[in-house]
C-alpha positions as CSV (number, residue, x, y, z in Angstrom):
1,M,11.7,3.8,-10.4
2,E,10.7,2.8,-7.0
3,S,12.8,1.7,-3.9
4,G,15.6,-0.7,-3.9
5,C,18.9,-1.6,-2.2
6,A,22.5,-1.8,-3.0
7,P,25.8,-2.4,-1.1
8,E,27.6,0.7,-0.1
9,A,30.1,0.4,-2.9
10,A,27.4,0.4,-5.5
11,R,25.8,3.5,-4.1
12,D,29.0,5.5,-4.7
13,T,29.5,4.5,-8.4
14,A,27.4,3.2,-11.1
15,P,26.8,-0.5,-10.5
16,A,28.1,-3.1,-12.9
17,V,24.7,-4.7,-12.9
18,T,21.3,-3.4,-11.9
19,L,18.6,-5.9,-11.1
20,F,15.1,-4.6,-11.7
21,I,12.3,-6.5,-10.0
22,C,8.7,-5.9,-11.0
23,T,6.8,-4.9,-7.9
24,T,3.3,-5.1,-9.4
25,C,3.6,-8.7,-10.5
26,R,1.2,-11.3,-9.0
27,A,2.1,-14.9,-9.0
28,P,-0.2,-17.0,-11.2
29,G,-3.3,-18.1,-9.3
30,N,-2.9,-15.4,-6.7
31,D,-6.5,-14.4,-5.8
32,A,-5.5,-11.9,-3.1
33,P,-7.5,-8.6,-2.9
34,P,-6.3,-5.8,-5.2
35,D,-4.9,-3.8,-2.2
36,A,-2.9,-6.8,-0.9
37,E,0.9,-6.7,-1.1
38,R,2.0,-7.9,-4.5
39,D,4.2,-11.0,-4.9
40,G,6.7,-8.9,-6.9
41,A,7.0,-6.5,-3.9
42,R,7.7,-9.5,-1.7
43,L,10.4,-10.7,-4.1
44,L,12.0,-7.2,-4.0
45,A,11.9,-7.2,-0.2
46,S,13.5,-10.7,-0.1
47,A,16.3,-9.6,-2.5
48,C,17.0,-6.5,-0.4
49,A,17.0,-8.6,2.8
50,A,19.7,-10.9,1.3
51,T,23.4,-10.2,0.9
52,V,23.8,-8.2,-2.4
53,S,27.2,-8.6,-4.1
54,D,29.4,-5.6,-4.7
55,G,28.7,-4.0,-8.0
56,V,25.1,-5.1,-8.0
57,A,22.1,-2.7,-7.3
58,V,18.6,-3.9,-6.8
59,V,15.7,-1.6,-7.8
60,G,12.0,-2.1,-7.8
61,V,10.0,-0.9,-10.9
62,S,6.2,-0.7,-11.2
63,C,5.9,-2.8,-14.3
64,L,8.1,-4.8,-16.7
65,A,5.1,-5.6,-19.0
66,N,5.8,-9.3,-18.9
67,C,2.5,-10.2,-17.2
68,K,1.9,-13.5,-18.9
69,R,5.1,-14.8,-17.4
70,A,5.0,-13.1,-14.0
71,L,6.9,-12.8,-11.7
72,S,9.4,-10.8,-13.7
73,A,12.8,-9.3,-13.4
74,A,15.5,-7.8,-15.6
75,M,19.3,-7.5,-15.3
76,V,21.1,-4.7,-17.0
77,R,24.9,-4.8,-17.2
78,R,26.7,-1.6,-17.9
79,D,28.4,-2.1,-21.3
80,G,27.0,-5.6,-21.5
81,W,23.9,-7.6,-22.2
82,T,20.4,-7.2,-20.6
83,Y,18.4,-10.3,-19.5
84,V,14.7,-10.5,-18.9
85,F,13.3,-13.3,-16.8
86,G,9.8,-14.6,-16.1
87,D,8.1,-17.4,-14.3
88,L,9.8,-16.5,-11.1
89,S,8.4,-17.2,-7.6
90,P,8.4,-14.9,-4.5
91,D,11.3,-17.2,-3.3
92,S,13.5,-16.5,-6.4
93,A,15.6,-13.7,-4.7
94,A,18.7,-15.9,-4.1
95,D,18.6,-17.1,-7.8
96,L,18.3,-13.5,-9.1
97,L,21.2,-12.3,-6.9
98,A,23.4,-15.3,-7.9
99,G,22.7,-14.5,-11.6
100,A,23.4,-10.8,-11.1
101,A,26.7,-11.7,-9.5
102,L,27.6,-14.0,-12.4
103,L,26.8,-11.2,-14.9
104,A,28.7,-8.6,-12.9
105,G,31.8,-10.8,-12.9
106,S,31.6,-11.9,-16.5
107,Q,34.5,-10.9,-18.7
108,D,32.5,-10.7,-21.9
109,G,29.3,-9.0,-20.7
110,L,27.3,-12.2,-21.0
111,M,25.8,-14.2,-18.1
112,P,27.6,-17.6,-18.2
113,W,25.4,-20.7,-18.5
114,R,27.6,-22.7,-16.1
115,G,26.6,-21.8,-12.6
116,R,23.4,-20.1,-13.6
117,P,20.5,-21.0,-11.3
118,D,17.9,-23.3,-12.9
119,A,15.2,-20.7,-12.5
120,L,17.2,-18.3,-14.7
121,K,17.8,-21.0,-17.3
122,R,14.1,-22.0,-17.6
123,G,12.7,-18.5,-17.1
124,M,14.8,-16.5,-19.6
125,V,12.4,-14.4,-21.8
126,A,15.0,-12.4,-23.7
127,R,18.6,-11.5,-24.0
128,I,19.1,-8.0,-25.4
129,P,22.5,-6.8,-26.8
130,P,24.2,-3.7,-25.5
131,L,24.1,-0.6,-27.6
132,S,27.8,-0.8,-28.0
133,L,27.8,-4.3,-29.5
134,P,31.1,-4.8,-31.4
135,K,30.6,-5.3,-35.1
136,E,32.4,-8.7,-35.1
137,T,29.6,-10.2,-32.9
138,R,26.6,-8.8,-34.8
């Protein structure tokens, strides 16, 4: 893992939700030189510069292997579902943080559809069940 940010409360305990942002992603059509700052790194910086909800940690990772749908991010909820998103823009930090807050506050470990930013509705790549998925929901 690379750098990231989290509110003070999330540093003391395991966060309810960890938002992973791919820092090596390039936006489609980005013809910048190979050594230029990546769009994913800019997205991470924007997320860290914003207000991060209690219970949410933001972490940069070097690759989420979702290159065909870059920019990419994943949200992992402790004892809940994991979401993978693509087709994000460098300006998607507020949407990602809003989604992470929704997921952290969810009673059932699922991100509610109502209130979810449009970028997270259109850009969802996968929803992965928790390892502890109750038998009645399988």
